[in-house]
N, C-alpha and C positions, 0 to 999 in steps of 0.2 A: 511757592509759585515763582517762575522766572520773572526777572524784572525787564525793563525796556532797554537795558544796555547790551549792545552786541559785543560778545566776547570773542566771536569768531566770524569772519566774513570770507567767503569765496567769491571773487569778482572775475567773471569771464574766463574761468579755468578751462584750458584745452590741453589734451594730451594724446599722443599717438605712439604706436609701436609698429615698426616695420611697414610704414606707409599706411597703417590702418588707424582710423580715428577711434580712440577709446573714450575720451571725454570731449563733449561737443559744446563748449561755451556754457558751462554751468555756473549758476549763481546760488549762493546760500548764505543766510544769516542765522546765527545761533545766539540766543540771548543768554545772559548770565543766569545760571541755575536751571537751564532748560535741558530736557532730555529729548534729543532729536535722533530718530532712527532713519538710516538709509536702507530702504527695503527694495529688494529686487532679486531677480533670478541670477544664477551664475553667469558671469561674463558681461554683466550690465555696466560695470565700471565702479561699483561701490568700494571695492578694496583699493583700487587705484586712487580714488578720491581720498580715502583714509590715509594712504601712504603719502600723498601730497600734503595733507594737513600736518602729518607727523614730521615732514621734512625728509622722508626716506626716498622720495622721488621729486623731481622738479618739473613743474608744468611747462609745456611749450609756449603757453600764453596765459595771461591772467595774473591775478595777485591773491596772496593769502595774507590776511590780517588777523592778528591776535591782540585783543584789547585796543584796537584802533591803530596798531603799529604793524607796518608791513614786515613780514618775515619770510617772504617768498624765497629769498636766497640764503636764509640762515640754515645751518645744519641742525639736526635733531636736538643736540645737547644744548642749543641756545634758544630753544622754543619752550614755552611754559605749558607743555603738553606731555602726557604719558600714555602708553598704549598697553592694553591687555590683549594678548593674542589667543587664538583658539587652543594652541598647545601649551599655553601658560608660560613657556620659556623659563622655567625655574632652573636654577643651578642644582644639579642632582647631588653634588658633593657638599652643598651648604645646607645647614639646618634652617628652620623657619626664620629665626631671628636674623641670621646672616643674609638670607635672601631678601628679606624686607628692608634691611638697613644698608644694602649694597650701595645704592646711589648716594646715600648720605655719607658713607665712608669715602666715596670718590670725591665728594665735595668738601671733605676734611672737616665735617662737623665733629664736635667733641663727643666723647663716649657718653657723657650724661645726656646731651641733646639727642644722640642717636637712640639711646635706651628709652627715653621718654617718648620720642616720636614712634618708635616701633611698638611700644606698649599701647599707645593711643590707637595705632592702626589695628593691632590685634583685637582690641576691645571693640572697635567699630565693626569688624567682620566676625565677631564672636568666636575667636580662635585662641583665647587664653588657655594655657595649659599645654599647648602644642609647640612651645618655643624650641625645643631641642629635637623635634622630629625632622627627618629628611623627607624630601618630596616623595620618594618611593614608599614611604611609610604612611602616606596620606591617601584618602579616597579622592575620586575625581572632584567631588564637590568641595572638599577641603583644600585641594590644590588650587581650585578656582578662587576660593576666598583669599588664599595667600597671595596669588597673583594680583588680585585687586588691592590687597593691603600694600604690596610693594609699589603699586602704581599710584596710590593716593597718599603715600607717606610724605611726599613733597608738596601736597596740596596744589596740584597744577590747576591752571585756569580751565583746561579742557582735558577730559579723560576720553580716550578713544578705545573702543571695544570692538574687536574684530571677531564676530561670532563666538563669544566666549562660552556659550552654553551648548554649542553644537555637539560636544562629545559626551554629554550627560544623558542619562535615560529620561524618559518623558516625565515621570513623577518628580525627579530631582530638578529637572529643568524648570518646571512650573513653580516649584518652591523657590528656586534661585531667582526667578523673575521677580517675585514679590520682594525678596531680600535685596536684590539689586536696586529696585526702584526706591525702597525705603532708605537704603544707604545713600543713594544719590540725593534724596530730599534732605537727609540729615546733614550731608556735607555741603550742600549748596553749590557743588561743582557742576559745570556743564558737561553732559555726556553726549558723545556722538557714537552711536551704536550701529553696527552692521549686522544684518540678518536677512535670510531669505524666508524666515518663518513669520507668516502674517499674524499668528496668535501672539507671538512675542511683541511684535510691533504695536499691535492694538492694545495689549495689556499694559505696556510699560511707558509709552511715549507721550510727551506733550505735543510733539508734531512728528509727522512721518513724511519723508521725501521718497516717493515711489520712483525708482530709477528704471530706465529701459533704454538700451542701446546708447549709453553714454549721455543721456539727458534725463532731467527730472520731468517725469510725466505729470506729476501733481504733487504739491506740497500743502499739507494742511493738518488739522487736528485729526485724531483717530475717528471722531464722529463725522468730520467733513469727508474724509477719505472713504469711509464705509457707507455713509448715508447719501453722499452727494458726489459720487465719482464723476470726473469730467470726461473720461474716455472709456471706451469699452474695455481697453486693456486693464485699466485700474479696477473697473467693476469686476472683471473676471479674476484678476490676480489677488485682490484683497477680498476675502470672503468668497461667496459663490453667488453669481448673478446671472440672470438670463438676459440676453440682448434680443429684444423683440421689436418688430417693425409695426409702427402705427401710422395713421394718416399724417401725423405731425413729425414723423422721423423715428430714429432709433431711440429706444428707452432701455434703461437697465432696471430690472425688477429682481430683488433678492428672492431666493428660493423660498424663504419663510413667508413671503407675502403672496405666493402663488396659491390660489384656491382651486381645488379640483372638484368638479360637479358631475353628477351622473345624468343631469338633465340640462338642456339648453337654458340659457338665461341672457338677459340684456348685456351686450358688450362681451359675452363669453365667446371663446374661439374653440372650434371642434378640434379634437386631438385623439390619439390612441395611446394607451399605456404601453411603454416599451419594456421597462424593467423596474425592479424594486431592490434597494440595497439598504442595509442597516449599518451605520458607521457612527461611532462616538456618541451614542445615545439618540441619534437622529435617523428616522426613516426617510430615505430619499427615493422619490418616485419620478422616473424619467418618462416624459411623454413626447410624442412626435406630432407636430402640427401638420396641417394639410400641405403646407408649402415645403415640408421637409425639415423645418427648424425643430431642434430639440430644446425642451425646457425641463427644468428640474423643480419639483415642489418638495419641500422638506417639512417635517413635523416631528414633534417628540412622540416617542412610542416605538413599538417594535413590529407592528404589523398593520395591515390595511386590508379591507375586503376587495380593493381593486386588484385586478389580475392583469398580467401582460396580454395585450391584444384587445382589452376592453375599451369601448368608446367612452370618452369623457369630454368635458368642456373645461377650459381653463379661464380664470378670471383674476383680476387684481384691482386693488384700489388705486385710482389715478394718483392719489397723494403719495403713493409708494413707488411711482414710476419716475425715474430721473433721466432727463434727456442727456444723451452722451454723443461724443463724436465717434463714429464707427471706425474701428481699426486702430485708433490711437491718434495722438496729436501730431505725430511726425512721420506717419507712414508715407511711402512714396505712392 
């Protein structure tokens, strides 16, 4: 479990390119041993945030602190962070041992120290026996492990991961999610992870920072983000939620909490079935309410007696309806 010491702080970070604001005064604290994911769609600012933490870009305003020490103006090689990129950036002409030990050789560690550190890193990522392989002789998952081993060999305070699983197939990606989280817990290193994949974020993170248009829309635990979204954007982006209008305002109701009835009932709203789809083990039934709003009900199984065009009523437990700000917290 992460402790209460902040190993990384972003304080009022702003960044723009060509007159366009990319980051709009963002603040973030990452505790020692914490796995924090920056989750958002392409172009939301998450990679720029990562590059500022790494020292690859300088913010226009704000501060970056590592271990309580300001590093805003320090170059990457003077920051106690390492980065794993999506393409892994391994040297194709170097074998596994030389790739992992490269940074230690630059720092002029002894051969004995390098050998021990490389062996320890290989053991952590379960890649013993591949020491003499070149990157081109490894699978995608194996290259990913070597990239992580190279990044952790220095035991940085913070490990930055820029969509490192994006090039893997679905089955291997899910396997590596489990392995990455287990490795992070074993090492006790703080991870800042970038992804647009909600499943990855929910499965791996201690906390998630949902980004939108250069701001953090909501920061919280996976349970807080999923069960208590603060805005309609978060409700729709993380998981699948229906934004419905009630007398008390807009509420988010997850599709699994929508009940479809063949007969009217108290507090039920009339609707008509629009379509049925089967995806990833879930049957999703889309209905249209009288005001034109679409809602989706999901359930396990492969079929339903309900057919398109059929009249239904939708209902949900008020305990599963979360008040949200319509449109998001910073819409114009």
